[in-house]
N, C-alpha and C positions, 0 to 999 in steps of 0.2 A: 636474475629472473625479470622478465618483462611481462607484464599483465595489462590487458586492455578491457576495460568494462564498457559494454555497450548498453545503453539506455536511451528510450526515446527522450526523457526529460531528466534534468538535473535537480528537479525539485518535486514537490508533491509526496505523497506516501511512499510509493515505490522508488521514486527518484532520490528522495532523502535517504531511504535505507541503503540504497546502492552507493550513494556519495559517502556516507559514513564508513562503508567497507573500504572505499577507495582511499579516504583519508587515514583510516587505521593502518592500512598496508604502507602508505607513504611514511607514517611515523615509525614503522618497522624497518624503514630503509629499502623497501620494495619499489622498483621502478614501475609504477602504476599510472596509467593514463585512462581518463573518463571521456568517452566519445558519446555525444548526444545530438539529437536533431535540432535542438535549439537551446542555446546556453543562456542561463539567467543568473548564474552565480559567478564568484570571482575566486573560487578555490583553485589551488595549484593543479596544473595539469589536466585542465578541463578544456575539451576541444569541441567546437560545433562543426558538424558535417552533415550536410543534407544531400538531396539528390544531385547528381551530376548533370549540368545543364547542356542541352544541345538545341539546335534549331527546331527539332522535332519535339523536344520537351519544354520549350520556352512557354511562358504564360501567353505571350503575343500570338503564338501559333495555336495553342490549345484552346483559348477562350472561345473563339468563333466556332470551333468544332463542337466544343461542349454545349454551346448555346443552341446549336440546331439538333442536339440529341445524338451526335456522332463522335463521342470521345475517342481520342486517338491514343491514350495511354491506359493501362490496365487499372490504375487507381481510380480514375473517373468512371471507367466502365463498371467497377464494383460499386461505386457510389450510386450509379444509375440503377443498378439491379436492386441495391438496398432500399432506395427511395420508394420502390414499388410495394414494399412490404410494410404493414403497420403492426405496431405492438408497443406495449408498455415495457421499456427497458432501458437500462443505464448506458450501455456501451456495446457496440457491435463492430468488430474490426476483422479485416481481411488480411491473409498471409502474404500480402504483396506490397511492394514499395518500389518507388523509382530511384531509391538510394542503393548504390552498390558499396556496401560497407567494407568489403574485402580489398577494395582499392586503396583505402587509406593507409598512409605509411605507418601509423601506430598499429594497425592491425597487421600488416606485413611484417612488422618487427617483433610482433609479440610471440612469446613462448605459450602463453595461455590466453584464450578468448573467454572472457566471462560475460555471458548475456544476462540481462536482467528483464526489466519490463520493456519489450521492444515492439509493442503493437503500433502499426503505422509507420515503422521504421525499418524493421528487419524484412528483407525480401526472401522468403523462404525458398523459392525455387532457385534462385541463383546463388544464395548462400550455401545451402546444403549441397548443391551440385559441385562447388568448387572448394569448400573449406578443407583443409589438409592439415590443420592444427588441433590440439586438444581443446574441446569446448566444455565449459562449465556453465550450466544454466541455473541461475538463481530464480526460482519461482516466487512471484509475489502475488499471483492470483491463479485461477484455473485455466486462463486462456490458452496456454501451450497444450493442454490435454484436452480441450474442447474444440468447437469449431470457430464461431465468431463471438460468442458470448465469453464473458469473463468470470462468471459465477453460475452454478447450477440452477439456483432459483429463477434466473432469468430463461434458462432452457425450459423449464417446467411452465412457466407463466406465459410463454409465447409459442408453445408447442404447436398450435393450430396453424400458424401462419409461417413460422421459421423452421419447422422440423426438417424440411427437405434441404435447404441451404446449410443449416446447422450440421447436419449428418454428412453432407457432401465435403464441407470444409474440414470437419473433424478427420475424415478419412484421408483427405489430401495432405493435411499437415502431418498426420502420423506417418504416412508413406515417405514423405520428404525427411523428417526427422530421423527415421530409422535407417536412412542411408549414411548418417554420421557415423564413422568408424571408431571415434574416441569421444564419447559423450558421458559426462557426469552431471547428475541433477542434484541440486541442493535445495531443500525445502526448509523454510524457517520455522514451520509448525509441524507438529506430528500429524495433524489432521491433513495438511497438504502432502506431507510425505507418503502417507498411507493411500492417497488418491493417485498420486504420481506412479507409485509402485504397481497399482492395478491397471493404469492406462495403457492403451495401445501405443501411444507416442513414445513412452520411455520403457517399453518392455525390454529393450536391449541395453539401456543405459545403467551405469552404476548409480546407486541412490544413497544420499546422505541427508542427515538432518542437522543443520547448523542454524541456531537462533541468530535473530539480529543483535546487534550490539549498538550502544550509544555512549556519547560522552557524559560520564557521570560527574565530571568536574563542572560541566555547564548545567546539566540537569541535577540539581541538588536542592535540598530544603533551605530556602533563603529566610525563613522564619515568617510566621503567619502575620505578625504585626506590621513589620516593615513592608511585606509584599501587598498587604491590603492598603497601606498608606500610599504606595507607589501607584497602584491601580485604582485608587479612590473607591474602594470597596468597604461595606459596612463592617466595622469592628466587632460588633456584638451579635452577629448573626451566624448561623450554620450555612456555609456556602457549598453548594453542590455544582460543579462546573461540567460543561460538556462542549465539544467542538462539533459544530453543525455545518460541515463543509458543503454539503449538497442536501438541502432539505426535501428534495424531490426523489431522493435515492430510496427505493423500497428496501434495498439490501441494508442500508445504513439504520433503518428503523427509527427515524426521528418522528414518523408519524405516530409510532407507539408511545415515544417519550412525551410528545406534546399532550396526547390524550391522557397519559398517566399523570402529568402535572396538573391538569384540569381536574382529575378525580381526587387529588389530596387536597382537602379543604381545611384540614385541622392543623397544619404545620405553619404557624404564624411566625416562628423564629428561623425559618428557612428561606434562602433566596437561591434561585438557580441562575447561574452565570453562563451565558452563550457566547461562544466565539464563532465567527463565520457568518452565518445568516439564519434567519428565522422566518417562517410563513407570514405573509402580510396580514393574515387575519388571526394571528396568534397574539392575544393581549392578555397579559397576566401581570399583576402588580408585584409579584415575586420574582419576575424575570429581569435580569440585568443583562443588557445586550452591549458587548464590547466591540462589536464589529470584526473585521478581519485582522489577524495579527500574524505577521510574517516573521517577526524577530524571535528566534528560539529562546533568547534570555527573557523576553517578556512572557513567553509561554511558561517558562520555568517559574517565573513569579506568580502566574495564575495558579499553577499547580500547588505552589507553596501556600497560596493564599487560601486554597480550597480545603474543606473537611473531607470531601470525597469527590470522585469523578464517576460519571455514569457514561456507559458505552452501549447503546441499545442495538447493535448490529444483529441482523439475522443470520448473516454469513460474514466471515472475515478470516484473514490468514493470521497475522501476528501485528496488530495495529501498533504503530509507533507511539500513538498517544498513550496506550496503556503502560508501555514501558517507561516512557517519560514521566507520567504521573507518579508512578511508583518509584521512580529514581529520586523523585522529590518528597517521598514519604506518604504519598496520598493513596489511600485505598480506593479500589475500583469496583463497581457494581456492573455486571454484564449478564447476558444470557450464556448458558453453558454451551457455546458453540466454538468451532474452530480453534485457533491458537489460544483463545482465553482459557481453554481447559488445560493448556500447558502451565499457564503462569499463575492464574488466580487460585489461592488457597483459602477456602472459606474460613472466616473468623481469624485469619492471619494478615492477609493483604488485600482482601476484598470479599465480595459475596456474589452469588448467582441468584438471578431470578428464575422462576419456574417455566412455564409453557411461553411460547412467543406470542404474548398478547399485552395490550395496554393495561388490563386488570392485574395481570401477574407482576408487570414491572411496577405498578403503582404499590402493590402490597410489599414487593421486595424494597422499594425505595423507603417506604415507612420503616421497616425493620432495620435497613442499613442505616438510616438517620438516627433511629432510636439507640442503636448501639455503636455509633460513631467513635465515641470515646474509648472504646475498648481496643482500637487498633494502635499498635506501637509504630510510630512513623520511622523511628530509627531502624527497627528490625526490618520493616518493609523496604526501606533504601538499601540496606545491607544485602538483602536477597538479590537485588538487581546488580549490585556491584560484583557479587560473587558469580553471577551466572549470565548477565547480559551487558557486562562492560565491554567497550569497544576493543580493547586489547584481547579480550578472550575470543571474540568473534574473528578478528584479524589473524590471531595465531591459529585458530582452527582452519581458516582458509589457506594460510601459508602452508600448514602441514598437508592439506589436501593437494594443493599445487605440486608440492615437492613429490608426493606419492605418484601423482599422474606423470610427472617429468621423469 
């Protein structure tokens, strides 16, 4: 069996999730290849493949035409159209690309094509017009079932200026996807599974729910004492950690978290440990800022050093950080949205905040911290081993591929 995974990136949230599946299949002895637009890892069978260059697609030719407002390729024409629109959003992408993925040898030799997060990489018109192999599409956000936006919240918040182009692209994508004769859709969360089933894009596709998997030999509890020593974190404080990858993302909810921390004035024995970035104007003596951490082993140490992890997303699929934290035995606090509903069991491996507000999050954090000792780290970890271990995910995909073939 030859499987090719198509992903714009081989890192980041969706890229990491796709890469873990690829590595899990390799461990099973499956001939798996990972094709991406830009390679940043050194894992086995990862191949970088971008657009096919010609004199008409070369930067030398395109730059002067773009400069005078006459772009000669569709990607730059799309960007020109997007620049005319104003709105507060995280990401908007078009279903067009200059890359012809079907020309790559790994795709030609594949028995199964597994699409992942392919925004700005998959050219929908050419791909769906020519593909004649079984396609499995693992959804990592809502973009395939929407127009240009990747989550519904952004559709609502920009409706006044983006509704026409959003609806136009949504219809275009659905029409193209529905021409695929052998399409199977995999949603990592039940939330996304239900949305995909109701969508116009995948009304003809077979639908499956398979959760993410992760390496539980890497993500494990390394012990609080040694982990705090390695990271130089206080030994006698309650540590609540969070990963703030994009402080300006409305969907990620860090604005609510920062406001919630400011409202909590009576927790002198608590420190908050941030990875990624924090707003320039956010100053709090209880905040420890570790900067960016790319090494998964160091992240596992941070989870192990933490008493709890907070995930303030307004919308999310099945965040890797939630599973990673729990694999290290750390309980997670979040809002009751998306894939968090699949995993978090209150008073067992985490807690839910109430309404989507800083006030509600602050109240939930205080209760979470007050009861932090009731959580059994070994039981939390065992639940991840049983349900979200990488071999479990890889085996589910192997069975799916076999059934399709």
